[in-house]
N, C-alpha and C positions, 0 to 999 in steps of 0.2 A: 505184505507184499506177495507172499505165496498165494493167498486167497485171491488177490486181484489177477495174478497170472493165470490161475485156473479158470477164473471167470472169463477172461479174455479168450482163452483157448476154447472154452465151451461155446461162447458167442460166435467166434469165427467159424467153428465147425458147423454150427447150426445154419449159418447164413450161406456158407459155401454150398450146402445142399440145396438151399432155397434158390440161390442165384442160378444154379445149373438148370433149373426148370423154367426159368423166366426169360422171356424175349419180348421185344417190342411188338405190338400188334399193328398191322397196317390199317389205316382208315381211308375210306374213299373220299374224304373231304378235300376240296380244292385248297391249295396253299396260298394264303395271303402273303404279300410281300412284307418281310419283317421290318419293323421300324428300327432305325438306328438308335442305340442307347445314348443317353445323355453323357457326353464325355466329361471326365473329371481328371484332375492330376493323378497320375498313377501312384498307388500306394506300394505296389510291389512290381517292378518292371518284369515283363515276360522274360523267361529264361530261354536263351537260344538252344534249340534242340530238345527242349523239354516237351513231353507229352502230358497234358493236363487230364487227370482222371476225374470224371464226373459221374455221380450216381443219383438217380431219381428213385426215391422211396415213396411208394404210392399204394393206394388201395387197388382193387381189381379193375383192370381195364375192360373196355368193351361197352362203355356207356354211350359212345358216339357223341359225346358232349364235353363236359368239363375235364374229366380225367384223361380221355383220349387226346384232348388238346395239349395237355402237358407233355404227354408221350410224343406227340408230333414235334414239339419243340426240341426234344432230345434227339429225335431222328434228323431234324434239320442240322443240328450241331454235328452229328456224326458224319453227315454227308458233306457239309460245307466247310468245316474247320479242320484243317489237316493236322493240327497239333492237339487234338482233343480225342479222348477215348471215353465212351459212355457205357453205362449199364443201367438197366431198369430192373428194380426189384419190386414186385407187386404182391401184396398180401392184405386180405380183408381185416386181419386181426391187428389192432393198434399196437399191442404189445410186441408182436413180431416185427412191425415196422420200426419200433424203437430199437429192438435188437439189431436189425439190419443197419440202421443209421450208425449205431455205435461200432458195429463190425467194419463198416466202410471207413469210418474215421480211424480205427485201429489199423486198417489195411493201407492207410496213407493216401486216401482219396483227397483231392484238392478242393472239391466242391460237392456238397451233399444237398440235394433239393428235396424238400418235403412239401406236401400239398394239403391245403384245407385249414380253415380257421381253427378247427378242433385240434390241430397238430401244434398250435403255437406254444403251449406250455412245455411240452416234452422236447420240442425242437430247441427252445431256449436253454433248457436244462442240459441237453447233450452238447450244444454249442459251447456252453460254459466249461464243460468238462474237457473239451478238445479245442483249445484256443488257436491251434495251428491249422485247423481245418476251417474253411469258409462254409457257411450254411446259407441257403436261400429258402424262403418260405412263401408259397403262393397263397394269397388271400388273407394275410394278416401281417401286422408289423412284426419285426424281429429286432428288438432293441438290445443287441449284444455287440461287442466290438468286432466280432467276426461274422456278423449276420446281415443279410439283405432281405427286406420284406418286399414282395411283389404284389402290389395292391391296385384295385380297380375302382373306377367310378361307375358302378353298375346302375346307379340311379339315372345317370345321364344317358347311358345306352338304352335302358328300358323306356325312357321318355320317348325315344325315337320310334320304337315299335308301338308304343301306345298311341302316338299320332296316327300311324298307319292303320291300326285297328279301328280307331274312331272314324277315319275317313272312308274305310271300306265296308264297315258293318251295314247290313241291310235291315237288321232288326232293331237297331238302337241299343243293343245289349251285348257286351263282350265279357270274356272271362279271364281269370288268372288262376293257375294251379301252381302252387309252390311245393317244394320238397319238405324241408323242416321249417317250422315257424320259429325262426331265429332272427336276430337283428339284421344280419347280412341279407337274408332273403326278403325281409321287410323293405330293404332298400330297393330290390328289384320291383316288388309289388307297388310301392308308393311312387317310384319313378314312372312306372307304367301308367298308373292312374293319373298322374300329373300330365303325362303326354296325351292321354285320352281327353281329359278335360280342356287342355290347351287347344286341341283341335275342335272339340265339340262338347261343351259343358252339359249337353242334354243326353249324352250317351251314358248308360248305366254300366257299372262294372261290378261283377260278382266274383268272389274269391273263395278258394278252398285250399286245404293243406293236406298233403299225402301223409306226412309224419315219417317219411323215410326217403332215402335217395335211390333205393334199388327195388321199388315195388311198382312196376308198370301196370299191374293189374288194378291196384288201388288208384293209380293215376288215371286209368281209363274209366273207372267207375265214376270218379269225380267229374271228369270231362263230360261223360254221357249225361250226368245229372244237370250240369250247366247248360248243355245243349237242349235238354228237355225243358229247361226253364226259360229258353228263348235266346240264349247267347248263340251267336253264329261264328265267332272268332275267339279262340282261347290261346293265351300266352302261357307256355309251359316253362317254368324255371325250376326244374325238379330233378336234374341229373338223369339217371336211367329211368326213374319213375315217369319222366316226361315222355318217354316213348309210348306210354299208354295213351297220353293225350293225343299224340300225333296219329296213333292207330284209330282212336275214336273219331277223329275228324274224317279220316278216309272212310270209315264204316258208315258214318252219317251223311257223307257227301257235304260236309261243312269244312271249316277252316281252322288252322292252328298256326302257332308261331313257335319256332324252336329257340334254343339258347346255347350260348357259349361257342359251339362249333356250328358250321353251316349244316343244317339238318333238312334242307328243302328236298334233297334226294330221297329221304325216307318215305315220304308220301307225296310224290310229284303231283302238283295241281291242287293239293289240299293244304300243304305247308306253305303259307304265303311268304314267309321270310324267317330269318333267325336274328336274334340279338347277339352279334358277335362280341365275345369277351375273349380277347386274343391272349389266352394263357400261353399258347405256343410261342407267340412273339416275345412275351416276357421271359420265358425260360431260355429261349435262344439268346436274347439280349444279355442275360446274366452270364451265360456260358461264353459268349463272344467277348464280353468284357474281361472275364477271367483269363481268357487266352491272350488278351492284349495288355494285361496288367492294369486294367482300369476298374476292376470290380471293388467297390468300396462298401463299407458298412453304411447302413441307413435304409431308407425305404424309397422304392421307385414307384411312382404313381402313373397308372395308365388310364387314359380317358379319351374324350373326344378331341382334346387338344393335341394329342399325338396319335390320332387315328387308330385307337386300340379297342374301342367299344362302339356299339350301335348297329343300326339296321344294315343288314348285309349288303344292300344295294348301294350303300355309301362307298363300298369297296369293290364293286363290280364282281361279286363272288360267283354268281351263276344266274341262269335264266330259267330255272325249273318251273317256277310258278308262271312266269311270263309266257312260257311256251306251252304249259299244260293246264293252267287255270282257266276259269271262265273268261271269255274274251273281254267282257265289259270291265271286269275287275283288273285284268292284266293291263288294259288300256289306261284305266284310271291310275293304277300304280305308276305306270311310265309317265303319264302326262301331268298328273296332279300330285300324287303322294310323294314320290321321290323328290321333285322340286321343292315341295313344301317342307319336307324334312331337312333337306340341305339348307334351306333358308333359315330354319330354326337352329340348326347346328352352327351356322355362321353367327347368329345372334348370341348363342351361348359362348362361342369362342371369343367374340368381341366384348363380352362382359355386359351386354345389353339386357340379358336375363339369365337366370340360373335355375337349376332343378334342386329342390330341397332334399337333403340327405337324411334319411331316417336315423342314421347313426350319429348325425351331427358332427361328423369329422370334417367335412368340407363346408365352409360357411356359404350361405346363400342370402344375400341382402336384397336381391331384386328378383323374387321368384316368378316363374312363368305364370301368367294369370289365366284362369279359365276363359276360353273364348279368345285368347290373345292372338291366335293364328289369324283371326279375321280382322284384326285391327289395322 
């Protein structure tokens, strides 16, 4: 007992120092309208007058993509939910993140949100140790009685930008640059390729892997190589490493596609679009449900069916490329690409076709066929 008490005191002291230096970072990304969470019978009615305390434990912000999207959801909750108090604790070291999560549980936080499929094991372990605290995890299932997984159909969203790439390429070759070569990122890659082939089976796709989430220099090198090989549009699904791809497109006067957050503003006229993966919406939904007494254990799935992934123009995010890109490509995006993508999305929503999932979590009995857009 004495040993546990000492451990708790040490952890709390360490994290108090950490928290004092952490603050949410503003991002210049436009704010999509949050989707309403699926309502369920309340498991714990909201307590009148209670302030719900929520902590986001995350790696270093500033990627202008995946991580910043999670922080944006926390910011929405702080701004919009009167009975919620939030805190962001960022640290690149996974061990420090675990210490922070435990300290927040010891401090009586109602909800602790962790981020990334690599956090699944330790989040489950800590959630088991603190059954009175609810945990949410972005990008993986969380199968504990006090846990909620926030997971996405990235293959569906990547399919939509693959269609756009195939319809806009002038060389007949497009690229993909991924962060880490792991099953989740293969889902992005293969969804993208399916979208390309659905729009035009003759378009070639070349792929490369950075091997890291935070190496924009390597991302740029890979992109420049793909451009030299004849690709004129590259989809970057690589976290902060993807910034190198966007920079390469501006340097070469060619084109790229961002991911997770709207990244068109980073290189206006060169970034055609972004594949929105609305982590911000999922985080906000979880916190809103907590404040309403409707946050349940289980896994929440975000896809095209609830407007949470896909080509940014599906959600009227911005007009950076339409305003600054080549006139012929901007006109084609408006008149041909966006209508075609919307039609494909309706077919997916109606169950007329589906996108194969590399992870084989979501079944696909009627996959989109190469050249199917022209049927």
